[in-house]
KEZALO-922138 format. One record per residue (C-alpha): residue number from 0; residue in three letters; x negated, y negated, z. Coordinates in steps of 0.1 Angstrom, whole numbers, plus 5000, padded with zeros to 4 digits. Each point is the difference from the previous one (the first is absolute). Layout:
BEGIN
<doba resi="NUM" resn="ALA" x="X" y="Y" z="Z"/>
...
//
This chain:
BEGIN
<doba resi="0" resn="MET" x="5157" y="5250" z="4877"/>
<doba resi="1" resn="ALA" x="4978" y="4974" z="4986"/>
<doba resi="2" resn="THR" x="4996" y="5000" z="4957"/>
<doba resi="3" resn="ALA" x="4961" y="4999" z="4986"/>
<doba resi="4" resn="ALA" x="5009" y="4964" z="4986"/>
<doba resi="5" resn="GLU" x="5018" y="4987" z="5031"/>
<doba resi="6" resn="ARG" x="4967" y="5006" z="5019"/>
<doba resi="7" resn="THR" x="4979" y="4981" z="4977"/>
<doba resi="8" resn="ALA" x="5031" y="4971" z="4999"/>
<doba resi="9" resn="MET" x="4996" y="5004" z="5039"/>
<doba resi="10" resn="ARG" x="4959" y="4996" z="4997"/>
<doba resi="11" resn="ARG" x="5005" y="4974" z="4978"/>
<doba resi="12" resn="ALA" x="5026" y="4980" z="5023"/>
<doba resi="13" resn="ILE" x="4971" y="5002" z="5027"/>
<doba resi="14" resn="THR" x="4975" y="4984" z="4975"/>
<doba resi="15" resn="LEU" x="5025" y="4973" z="4993"/>
<doba resi="16" resn="ALA" x="5005" y="4995" z="5039"/>
<doba resi="17" resn="ALA" x="4965" y="4990" z="5007"/>
<doba resi="18" resn="ARG" x="5005" y="4969" z="4980"/>
<doba resi="19" resn="GLY" x="5021" y="4987" z="5024"/>
<doba resi="20" resn="LEU" x="4971" y="4996" z="5026"/>
<doba resi="21" resn="GLY" x="5001" y="4969" z="5023"/>
<doba resi="22" resn="ALA" x="5024" y="4985" z="4978"/>
<doba resi="23" resn="THR" x="5034" y="5015" z="5016"/>
<doba resi="24" resn="SER" x="4999" y="4995" z="5035"/>
<doba resi="25" resn="PRO" x="5016" y="5005" z="5021"/>
<doba resi="26" resn="ASN" x="5017" y="5028" z="4979"/>
<doba resi="27" resn="PRO" x="4986" y="5026" z="4986"/>
<doba resi="28" resn="VAL" x="4983" y="5013" z="4972"/>
<doba resi="29" resn="VAL" x="5018" y="5020" z="4976"/>
<doba resi="30" resn="GLY" x="4999" y="5014" z="4963"/>
<doba resi="31" resn="CYS" x="5032" y="5018" z="4977"/>
<doba resi="32" resn="VAL" x="4997" y="5017" z="4968"/>
<doba resi="33" resn="ILE" x="5033" y="5006" z="4981"/>
<doba resi="34" resn="LEU" x="5007" y="5032" z="4985"/>
<doba resi="35" resn="ASP" x="5025" y="4998" z="4972"/>
<doba resi="36" resn="ALA" x="5027" y="5033" z="4997"/>
<doba resi="37" resn="ALA" x="4974" y="5019" z="4972"/>
<doba resi="38" resn="GLY" x="4971" y="4996" z="5032"/>
<doba resi="39" resn="GLU" x="4980" y="4970" z="4979"/>
<doba resi="40" resn="GLN" x="4989" y="4972" z="5014"/>
<doba resi="41" resn="ALA" x="5027" y="4969" z="4999"/>
<doba resi="42" resn="GLY" x="4984" y="4977" z="5027"/>
<doba resi="43" resn="GLU" x="4977" y="4988" z="5026"/>
<doba resi="44" resn="GLY" x="4994" y="4978" z="5022"/>
<doba resi="45" resn="PHE" x="4985" y="4989" z="5035"/>
<doba resi="46" resn="HIS" x="5008" y="4977" z="5026"/>
<doba resi="47" resn="GLN" x="4979" y="4964" z="4993"/>
<doba resi="48" resn="ARG" x="5010" y="4976" z="5029"/>
<doba resi="49" resn="ALA" x="5015" y="4994" z="5027"/>
<doba resi="50" resn="GLY" x="5040" y="4988" z="4991"/>
<doba resi="51" resn="GLY" x="4993" y="5011" z="4965"/>
<doba resi="52" resn="PRO" x="5020" y="5030" z="4984"/>
<doba resi="53" resn="HIS" x="4989" y="5036" z="5016"/>
<doba resi="54" resn="ALA" x="4989" y="5027" z="4977"/>
<doba resi="55" resn="GLU" x="5029" y="5014" z="4993"/>
<doba resi="56" resn="ILE" x="5016" y="4970" z="4987"/>
<doba resi="57" resn="HIS" x="4965" y="4993" z="4981"/>
<doba resi="58" resn="ALA" x="5009" y="5039" z="4988"/>
<doba resi="59" resn="LEU" x="5030" y="5003" z="4990"/>
<doba resi="60" resn="ARG" x="5000" y="4962" z="4980"/>
<doba resi="61" resn="ALA" x="4971" y="5013" z="4979"/>
<doba resi="62" resn="ALA" x="5022" y="5035" z="4998"/>
<doba resi="63" resn="GLY" x="5033" y="4985" z="4983"/>
<doba resi="64" resn="GLU" x="5022" y="5023" z="4991"/>
<doba resi="65" resn="ARG" x="4977" y="5030" z="5002"/>
<doba resi="66" resn="ALA" x="5006" y="5004" z="5039"/>
<doba resi="67" resn="ARG" x="5028" y="5009" z="4996"/>
<doba resi="68" resn="GLY" x="5001" y="5040" z="5008"/>
<doba resi="69" resn="GLY" x="4966" y="4997" z="5006"/>
<doba resi="70" resn="THR" x="4975" y="5006" z="5030"/>
<doba resi="71" resn="ALA" x="4987" y="4970" z="5026"/>
<doba resi="72" resn="LEU" x="4963" y="5012" z="5018"/>
<doba resi="73" resn="VAL" x="4993" y="4973" z="5023"/>
<doba resi="74" resn="THR" x="4976" y="4998" z="5020"/>
<doba resi="75" resn="LEU" x="5019" y="4985" z="5039"/>
<doba resi="76" resn="GLU" x="5037" y="5012" z="5002"/>
<doba resi="77" resn="PRO" x="5019" y="4977" z="4985"/>
<doba resi="78" resn="CYS" x="5010" y="4974" z="5023"/>
<doba resi="79" resn="ASN" x="5038" y="4995" z="5007"/>
<doba resi="80" resn="HIS" x="4999" y="4966" z="5015"/>
<doba resi="81" resn="THR" x="5011" y="4962" z="4989"/>
<doba resi="82" resn="GLY" x="4970" y="4975" z="5009"/>
<doba resi="83" resn="ARG" x="4986" y="4980" z="4975"/>
<doba resi="84" resn="THR" x="5004" y="5025" z="4971"/>
<doba resi="85" resn="GLY" x="5034" y="5028" z="4999"/>
<doba resi="86" resn="PRO" x="4999" y="5033" z="5008"/>
<doba resi="87" resn="CYS" x="4983" y="5025" z="4977"/>
<doba resi="88" resn="ALA" x="5019" y="5030" z="5010"/>
<doba resi="89" resn="GLN" x="5032" y="4982" z="4986"/>
<doba resi="90" resn="ALA" x="4975" y="4984" z="4969"/>
<doba resi="91" resn="LEU" x="4993" y="5040" z="4988"/>
<doba resi="92" resn="VAL" x="5036" y="5009" z="5010"/>
<doba resi="93" resn="GLU" x="5013" y="4981" z="4971"/>
<doba resi="94" resn="ALA" x="4977" y="4999" z="4978"/>
<doba resi="95" resn="GLY" x="5010" y="5034" z="4996"/>
<doba resi="96" resn="VAL" x="4969" y="5022" z="5012"/>
<doba resi="97" resn="ARG" x="5007" y="5035" z="5004"/>
<doba resi="98" resn="ARG" x="4974" y="5015" z="5022"/>
<doba resi="99" resn="VAL" x="4969" y="4979" z="5024"/>
<doba resi="100" resn="VAL" x="4974" y="5005" z="5016"/>
<doba resi="101" resn="TYR" x="4980" y="4986" z="5025"/>
<doba resi="102" resn="ALA" x="4970" y="5008" z="5014"/>
<doba resi="103" resn="VAL" x="5001" y="4987" z="5037"/>
<doba resi="104" resn="SER" x="5028" y="4991" z="5022"/>
<doba resi="105" resn="ASP" x="5002" y="4964" z="5010"/>
<doba resi="106" resn="PRO" x="4992" y="4996" z="5036"/>
<doba resi="107" resn="ASN" x="5014" y="4960" z="5007"/>
<doba resi="108" resn="PRO" x="5035" y="5008" z="5015"/>
<doba resi="109" resn="GLN" x="5010" y="4969" z="4976"/>
<doba resi="110" resn="ALA" x="5000" y="5011" z="4970"/>
<doba resi="111" resn="THR" x="5005" y="5043" z="5001"/>
<doba resi="112" resn="GLY" x="5032" y="5021" z="4990"/>
<doba resi="113" resn="GLY" x="4995" y="4993" z="4966"/>
<doba resi="114" resn="ALA" x="4995" y="5041" z="4998"/>
<doba resi="115" resn="ASP" x="5035" y="4999" z="5018"/>
<doba resi="116" resn="THR" x="5017" y="4971" z="4975"/>
<doba resi="117" resn="LEU" x="4989" y="5021" z="4963"/>
<doba resi="118" resn="ARG" x="5010" y="5037" z="5018"/>
<doba resi="119" resn="ALA" x="5035" y="4981" z="5006"/>
<doba resi="120" resn="ALA" x="4997" y="4989" z="4963"/>
<doba resi="121" resn="GLY" x="4993" y="5038" z="4988"/>
<doba resi="122" resn="VAL" x="4963" y="4987" z="4990"/>
<doba resi="123" resn="GLN" x="4976" y="5034" z="5006"/>
<doba resi="124" resn="VAL" x="4978" y="4987" z="5021"/>
<doba resi="125" resn="GLU" x="4966" y="5020" z="5012"/>
<doba resi="126" resn="GLN" x="4976" y="4987" z="5026"/>
<doba resi="127" resn="GLY" x="4958" y="5004" z="5002"/>
<doba resi="128" resn="LEU" x="4984" y="5002" z="4966"/>
<doba resi="129" resn="LEU" x="4965" y="4993" z="5007"/>
<doba resi="130" resn="ALA" x="5002" y="4984" z="5030"/>
<doba resi="131" resn="ASP" x="4964" y="5000" z="5013"/>
<doba resi="132" resn="GLU" x="4990" y="4979" z="4973"/>
<doba resi="133" resn="ALA" x="5029" y="4976" z="5001"/>
<doba resi="134" resn="GLU" x="5000" y="5001" z="5036"/>
<doba resi="135" resn="ALA" x="4961" y="4992" z="4995"/>
<doba resi="136" resn="GLY" x="5011" y="4973" z="4972"/>
<doba resi="137" resn="ASN" x="5020" y="4980" z="5026"/>
<doba resi="138" resn="THR" x="4985" y="5008" z="5030"/>
<doba resi="139" resn="ALA" x="4997" y="4964" z="5018"/>
<doba resi="140" resn="TRP" x="5037" y="4992" z="4997"/>
<doba resi="141" resn="LEU" x="5011" y="5032" z="5014"/>
<doba resi="142" resn="THR" x="4975" y="4999" z="5024"/>
<doba resi="143" resn="SER" x="5016" y="4965" z="5011"/>
<doba resi="144" resn="VAL" x="5035" y="5008" z="5005"/>
<doba resi="145" resn="ARG" x="4991" y="5030" z="5015"/>
<doba resi="146" resn="LEU" x="4977" y="4985" z="5023"/>
<doba resi="147" resn="GLY" x="5021" y="4968" z="5003"/>
<doba resi="148" resn="ARG" x="4962" y="4980" z="4994"/>
<doba resi="149" resn="PRO" x="4979" y="4997" z="4971"/>
<doba resi="150" resn="TYR" x="4979" y="5026" z="4985"/>
<doba resi="151" resn="VAL" x="4964" y="4994" z="5007"/>
<doba resi="152" resn="LEU" x="4970" y="5005" z="4977"/>
<doba resi="153" resn="TRP" x="4969" y="4995" z="5015"/>
<doba resi="154" resn="LYS" x="4972" y="4994" z="4973"/>
<doba resi="155" resn="TYR" x="4960" y="4997" z="5014"/>
<doba resi="156" resn="ALA" x="4969" y="4999" z="4974"/>
<doba resi="157" resn="ALA" x="4969" y="5014" z="5018"/>
<doba resi="158" resn="THR" x="4969" y="5018" z="4997"/>
<doba resi="159" resn="LEU" x="4993" y="5037" z="4997"/>
<doba resi="160" resn="ASP" x="4992" y="4996" z="5038"/>
<doba resi="161" resn="GLY" x="5032" y="4980" z="5008"/>
<doba resi="162" resn="ARG" x="4982" y="4968" z="5000"/>
<doba resi="163" resn="ILE" x="5020" y="4967" z="4989"/>
<doba resi="164" resn="ALA" x="4971" y="4975" z="5010"/>
<doba resi="165" resn="ALA" x="4965" y="4998" z="5002"/>
<doba resi="166" resn="ALA" x="4987" y="4993" z="5029"/>
<doba resi="167" resn="ASP" x="4998" y="4964" z="4994"/>
<doba resi="168" resn="ALA" x="5039" y="4998" z="4985"/>
<doba resi="169" resn="THR" x="4996" y="4999" z="4967"/>
<doba resi="170" resn="SER" x="5023" y="5022" z="4979"/>
<doba resi="171" resn="ARG" x="5004" y="4988" z="4966"/>
<doba resi="172" resn="TRP" x="4999" y="5023" z="4983"/>
<doba resi="173" resn="ILE" x="5000" y="5035" z="5007"/>
<doba resi="174" resn="THR" x="5020" y="5016" z="4978"/>
<doba resi="175" resn="SER" x="5004" y="4993" z="4961"/>
<doba resi="176" resn="PRO" x="5017" y="4979" z="4979"/>
<doba resi="177" resn="GLU" x="5021" y="5028" z="4990"/>
<doba resi="178" resn="ALA" x="5013" y="5004" z="5033"/>
<doba resi="179" resn="ARG" x="5009" y="4967" z="5007"/>
<doba resi="180" resn="ALA" x="5017" y="5001" z="4975"/>
<doba resi="181" resn="ASP" x="5022" y="5028" z="5015"/>
<doba resi="182" resn="VAL" x="5007" y="4986" z="5033"/>
<doba resi="183" resn="HIS" x="5015" y="4969" z="4974"/>
<doba resi="184" resn="ARG" x="5021" y="5028" z="4995"/>
<doba resi="185" resn="LEU" x="5009" y="5016" z="5035"/>
<doba resi="186" resn="ARG" x="5005" y="4955" z="5005"/>
<doba resi="187" resn="ALA" x="5025" y="5001" z="4965"/>
<doba resi="188" resn="GLU" x="5025" y="5030" z="5017"/>
<doba resi="189" resn="ALA" x="4998" y="4985" z="5030"/>
<doba resi="190" resn="ASP" x="5026" y="4976" z="5022"/>
<doba resi="191" resn="ALA" x="4974" y="4988" z="5024"/>
<doba resi="192" resn="VAL" x="4964" y="4991" z="5002"/>
<doba resi="193" resn="VAL" x="4993" y="5004" z="5038"/>
<doba resi="194" resn="VAL" x="4957" y="4988" z="5019"/>
<doba resi="195" resn="GLY" x="4989" y="4989" z="5025"/>
<doba resi="196" resn="SER" x="4986" y="4972" z="5018"/>
<doba resi="197" resn="GLY" x="4962" y="5012" z="4994"/>
<doba resi="198" resn="THR" x="5006" y="5007" z="4964"/>
<doba resi="199" resn="ALA" x="5013" y="4964" z="4997"/>
<doba resi="200" resn="ARG" x="4976" y="4982" z="5017"/>
<doba resi="201" resn="THR" x="4966" y="5019" z="4981"/>
<doba resi="202" resn="ASP" x="5026" y="5001" z="4964"/>
<doba resi="203" resn="ASP" x="5023" y="4979" z="5001"/>
<doba resi="204" resn="PRO" x="5014" y="5021" z="4975"/>
<doba resi="205" resn="GLN" x="5030" y="4985" z="4977"/>
<doba resi="206" resn="LEU" x="5008" y="5038" z="5003"/>
<doba resi="207" resn="GLY" x="5026" y="4999" z="4963"/>
<doba resi="208" resn="VAL" x="5000" y="5021" z="4973"/>
<doba resi="209" resn="ARG" x="4984" y="4993" z="4965"/>
<doba resi="210" resn="GLY" x="4998" y="5021" z="4970"/>
<doba resi="211" resn="VAL" x="5029" y="5021" z="5005"/>
<doba resi="212" resn="GLU" x="5022" y="4988" z="4970"/>
<doba resi="213" resn="GLY" x="5037" y="4987" z="5015"/>
<doba resi="214" resn="ALA" x="4993" y="5007" z="5032"/>
<doba resi="215" resn="VAL" x="5019" y="4986" z="5026"/>
<doba resi="216" resn="GLN" x="4977" y="4978" z="5024"/>
<doba resi="217" resn="PRO" x="5003" y="5025" z="5039"/>
<doba resi="218" resn="LEU" x="5004" y="4970" z="5031"/>
<doba resi="219" resn="ARG" x="4968" y="4996" z="5017"/>
<doba resi="220" resn="VAL" x="4996" y="5006" z="5037"/>
<doba resi="221" resn="VAL" x="4975" y="4997" z="5022"/>
<doba resi="222" resn="VAL" x="5002" y="5007" z="5037"/>
<doba resi="223" resn="ASP" x="4987" y="4974" z="5017"/>
<doba resi="224" resn="THR" x="5003" y="5000" z="5043"/>
<doba resi="225" resn="GLY" x="4989" y="4972" z="5008"/>
<doba resi="226" resn="ALA" x="5002" y="4977" z="4972"/>
<doba resi="227" resn="THR" x="4967" y="4995" z="4994"/>
<doba resi="228" resn="ALA" x="4985" y="5016" z="4964"/>
<doba resi="229" resn="VAL" x="5023" y="4981" z="4977"/>
<doba resi="230" resn="ARG" x="4991" y="4966" z="4995"/>
<doba resi="231" resn="PRO" x="5020" y="4976" z="4979"/>
<doba resi="232" resn="GLY" x="4988" y="5005" z="4962"/>
<doba resi="233" resn="ALA" x="4990" y="5036" z="5006"/>
<doba resi="234" resn="ARG" x="5004" y="5024" z="4967"/>
<doba resi="235" resn="VAL" x="5032" y="5013" z="5017"/>
<doba resi="236" resn="LEU" x="5019" y="4971" z="5003"/>
<doba resi="237" resn="ASP" x="4993" y="4991" z="4961"/>
<doba resi="238" resn="GLY" x="5036" y="4999" z="4991"/>
<doba resi="239" resn="SER" x="5000" y="5029" z="4979"/>
<doba resi="240" resn="ALA" x="5020" y="5026" z="5017"/>
<doba resi="241" resn="PRO" x="5018" y="4997" z="5036"/>
<doba resi="242" resn="THR" x="4984" y="5002" z="5025"/>
<doba resi="243" resn="LEU" x="5006" y="5007" z="5036"/>
<doba resi="244" resn="ILE" x="4976" y="4999" z="5030"/>
<doba resi="245" resn="ALA" x="5004" y="5022" z="5029"/>
<doba resi="246" resn="VAL" x="4994" y="4986" z="5032"/>
<doba resi="247" resn="ALA" x="5000" y="4998" z="5035"/>
<doba resi="248" resn="ASP" x="5035" y="4989" z="5015"/>
<doba resi="249" resn="ASP" x="4975" y="4976" z="5022"/>
<doba resi="250" resn="ALA" x="4978" y="4991" z="4974"/>
<doba resi="251" resn="GLU" x="4992" y="4968" z="4991"/>
<doba resi="252" resn="ALA" x="5004" y="4995" z="4961"/>
<doba resi="253" resn="GLY" x="5015" y="4962" z="4992"/>
<doba resi="254" resn="HIS" x="4970" y="5001" z="4972"/>
<doba resi="255" resn="LEU" x="5019" y="5025" z="4981"/>
<doba resi="256" resn="PRO" x="5030" y="5000" z="4982"/>
<doba resi="257" resn="GLU" x="5038" y="5004" z="5014"/>
<doba resi="258" resn="ASP" x="5006" y="5020" z="4979"/>
<doba resi="259" resn="ALA" x="4976" y="5022" z="4997"/>
<doba resi="260" resn="VAL" x="4998" y="5007" z="5033"/>
<doba resi="261" resn="LEU" x="5013" y="5034" z="5018"/>
<doba resi="262" resn="ARG" x="4995" y="5000" z="5041"/>
<doba resi="263" resn="LEU" x="5003" y="5036" z="5014"/>
<doba resi="264" resn="PRO" x="4990" y="5013" z="5035"/>
<doba resi="265" resn="ARG" x="4970" y="5011" z="5011"/>
<doba resi="266" resn="ALA" x="4993" y="5034" z="5002"/>
<doba resi="267" resn="ALA" x="5002" y="5018" z="5033"/>
<doba resi="268" resn="THR" x="4967" y="5015" z="5005"/>
<doba resi="269" resn="GLY" x="4971" y="4985" z="4981"/>
<doba resi="270" resn="PRO" x="4994" y="4967" z="4977"/>
<doba resi="271" resn="GLY" x="5028" y="4991" z="4970"/>
<doba resi="272" resn="LEU" x="5034" y="5004" z="4993"/>
<doba resi="273" resn="ASP" x="5020" y="5025" z="5009"/>
<doba resi="274" resn="ILE" x="5001" y="5020" z="4962"/>
<doba resi="275" resn="GLY" x="5038" y="5012" z="5008"/>
<doba resi="276" resn="ALA" x="5010" y="4964" z="5000"/>
<doba resi="277" resn="LEU" x="4982" y="4994" z="4968"/>
<doba resi="278" resn="LEU" x="5014" y="5026" z="4979"/>
<doba resi="279" resn="ALA" x="5033" y="4995" z="5012"/>
<doba resi="280" resn="ALA" x="4999" y="4963" z="4991"/>
<doba resi="281" resn="LEU" x="4986" y="5008" z="4968"/>
<doba resi="282" resn="HIS" x="5028" y="5027" z="4990"/>
<doba resi="283" resn="THR" x="5026" y="4975" z="5011"/>
<doba resi="284" resn="ARG" x="4982" y="4977" z="4974"/>
<doba resi="285" resn="GLY" x="5013" y="5026" z="4978"/>
<doba resi="286" resn="VAL" x="4960" y="5013" z="4998"/>
<doba resi="287" resn="ARG" x="5002" y="5040" z="4992"/>
<doba resi="288" resn="SER" x="4967" y="5006" z="4990"/>
<doba resi="289" resn="VAL" x="4960" y="4981" z="5019"/>
<doba resi="290" resn="LEU" x="4970" y="5009" z="4985"/>
<doba resi="291" resn="LEU" x="4977" y="5001" z="5032"/>
<doba resi="292" resn="GLU" x="4967" y="4982" z="4992"/>
<doba resi="293" resn="GLY" x="4989" y="4984" z="5035"/>
<doba resi="294" resn="GLY" x="4965" y="5011" z="5008"/>
<doba resi="295" resn="PRO" x="4991" y="5026" z="5032"/>
<doba resi="296" resn="THR" x="5018" y="4986" z="5023"/>
<doba resi="297" resn="LEU" x="5030" y="4994" z="4989"/>
<doba resi="298" resn="ALA" x="5005" y="5033" z="4984"/>
<doba resi="299" resn="GLY" x="4992" y="5010" z="5038"/>
<doba resi="300" resn="ALA" x="5031" y="4988" z="5008"/>
<doba resi="301" resn="PHE" x="5023" y="5008" z="4972"/>
<doba resi="302" resn="VAL" x="4983" y="5037" z="5005"/>
<doba resi="303" resn="ALA" x="5008" y="5001" z="5040"/>
<doba resi="304" resn="ALA" x="5033" y="4986" z="4994"/>
<doba resi="305" resn="GLY" x="5008" y="5034" z="4981"/>
<doba resi="306" resn="ALA" x="5005" y="4977" z="4972"/>
<doba resi="307" resn="VAL" x="4980" y="5012" z="4966"/>
<doba resi="308" resn="ASP" x="5020" y="5017" z="4978"/>
<doba resi="309" resn="THR" x="4967" y="5010" z="4971"/>
<doba resi="310" resn="VAL" x="4964" y="4990" z="5002"/>
<doba resi="311" resn="VAL" x="4988" y="4997" z="4964"/>
<doba resi="312" resn="GLY" x="4955" y="4992" z="5006"/>
<doba resi="313" resn="TYR" x="4983" y="4989" z="4974"/>
<doba resi="314" resn="LEU" x="4963" y="5012" z="5008"/>
<doba resi="315" resn="ALA" x="4967" y="4990" z="4985"/>
<doba resi="316" resn="PRO" x="4971" y="5024" z="4990"/>
<doba resi="317" resn="VAL" x="4982" y="4973" z="5023"/>
<doba resi="318" resn="LEU" x="4984" y="5005" z="5041"/>
<doba resi="319" resn="LEU" x="4993" y="4975" z="5019"/>
<doba resi="320" resn="GLY" x="4993" y="5015" z="5035"/>
<doba resi="321" resn="ALA" x="5014" y="4971" z="5015"/>
<doba resi="322" resn="GLY" x="5026" y="4975" z="5004"/>
<doba resi="323" resn="PRO" x="5035" y="5003" z="5011"/>
<doba resi="324" resn="ALA" x="5023" y="5033" z="4993"/>
<doba resi="325" resn="ALA" x="5033" y="4999" z="4975"/>
<doba resi="326" resn="LEU" x="5021" y="5009" z="5033"/>
<doba resi="327" resn="ALA" x="4991" y="4980" z="5040"/>
<doba resi="328" resn="ASP" x="5018" y="5016" z="5032"/>
<doba resi="329" resn="ALA" x="5034" y="5017" z="4992"/>
<doba resi="330" resn="GLY" x="5005" y="5010" z="5036"/>
<doba resi="331" resn="ILE" x="4989" y="5034" z="4992"/>
<doba resi="332" resn="SER" x="4971" y="5008" z="5021"/>
<doba resi="333" resn="THR" x="4999" y="5034" z="4998"/>
<doba resi="334" resn="ILE" x="4996" y="5028" z="4969"/>
<doba resi="335" resn="SER" x="5030" y="5021" z="5012"/>
<doba resi="336" resn="GLN" x="5020" y="4961" z="4988"/>
<doba resi="337" resn="ALA" x="4988" y="4997" z="4969"/>
<doba resi="338" resn="LEU" x="5018" y="4994" z="4977"/>
<doba resi="339" resn="ARG" x="5002" y="5019" z="4969"/>
<doba resi="340" resn="LEU" x="5010" y="4993" z="4959"/>
<doba resi="341" resn="ASP" x="5006" y="5025" z="4975"/>
<doba resi="342" resn="VAL" x="4983" y="4985" z="4970"/>
<doba resi="343" resn="THR" x="5024" y="5003" z="4970"/>
<doba resi="344" resn="GLU" x="4978" y="4985" z="4971"/>
<doba resi="345" resn="THR" x="4966" y="4991" z="4993"/>
<doba resi="346" resn="VAL" x="4993" y="4984" z="4965"/>
<doba resi="347" resn="ARG" x="4966" y="4983" z="4993"/>
<doba resi="348" resn="ILE" x="5002" y="4963" z="4991"/>
<doba resi="349" resn="GLY" x="4965" y="4989" z="4981"/>
<doba resi="350" resn="PRO" x="4974" y="5012" z="5024"/>
<doba resi="351" resn="ASP" x="5026" y="5002" z="5029"/>
<doba resi="352" resn="LEU" x="5019" y="5024" z="5019"/>
<doba resi="353" resn="ARG" x="5036" y="4991" z="5006"/>
<doba resi="354" resn="ILE" x="5020" y="5025" z="5028"/>
<doba resi="355" resn="THR" x="5036" y="5003" z="5010"/>
<doba resi="356" resn="ALA" x="5005" y="5014" z="5031"/>
<doba resi="357" resn="VAL" x="5031" y="4998" z="5025"/>
<doba resi="358" resn="PRO" x="5002" y="5010" z="5030"/>
<doba resi="359" resn="VAL" x="5009" y="5031" z="5018"/>
<doba resi="360" resn="PRO" x="5021" y="5009" z="5027"/>
<doba resi="361" resn="ALA" x="4976" y="5011" z="5034"/>
<doba resi="362" resn="ARG" x="4997" y="5037" z="5002"/>
<doba resi="363" resn="LYS" x="5006" y="5018" z="5030"/>
<doba resi="364" resn="GLY" x="4970" y="5005" z="5018"/>
<doba resi="365" resn="ASN" x="4979" y="4976" z="4983"/>
//
């Protein structure tokens, strides 16, 4: 049974883990706190970047000899394999840690087994402390491992009546500066930002992160099936961050930088590219989380493919009455097919409302 001090330490570890969002892929975000034998905090750390020391190593270094006989609180089961760094389970054993409490089991078959290694060495191990909180903080990586594709968060900004632009196509700015700044936080936490050809053609977006200190610029991806929307001189080709232009296998893309072109099969039905093939290609490149900022057509294709894991809508207290809706054809033709969502958070951002929701399994009889 975890003590009050251990629960406090695990909450601190979850907070620490979040500092690594956007910088650790293809690895997870992990936080660790070391308590000494008297139950006092001796060290803490988090996984800061892929290829660097894991959270446990940072925490053990900070704790020094005080780790001996102490307890390690870790948000994810300590790894049991040697990659660019050594196995954390063995490092905890060698440091003389008496007890390890972790929140979530590691689903990665290459890294799992850390708990067994610790037990075999005589270390007390407990699993599941604040598991829901830790899982929520690491949902992108966990989803990518379990599904074998990147986690996808679809973000949109709309008026209260669901319009993303006016009838004359003007859309700047529907939401407030505060909401737009919050979107840059989402970008900073993602491995890749994805938009469609309509957005690229209309807005010429740069898609970089601004105003977030220490942010790692995400991969910029434009889904431009016919290779007609992104032209030489487009802001997305400015060299400030890596960029991929996803085009159809048969598209003429000679005007684009060769190393930026990603050729993919067309969708089996309807226009556009095969969404599954796009996500598989990104996953192969180490992308574990995607921020989908594309317009209604691309969003509809992702929803139709069952490839949206979280929806974040910024709703402005504005009415337009006409103009494009946030979501185009998503393969839903009747109310019984509606994608039902569970609202997990509502937050006021300046004058706007940010709603976060996740799909829920369809109920029988719907």
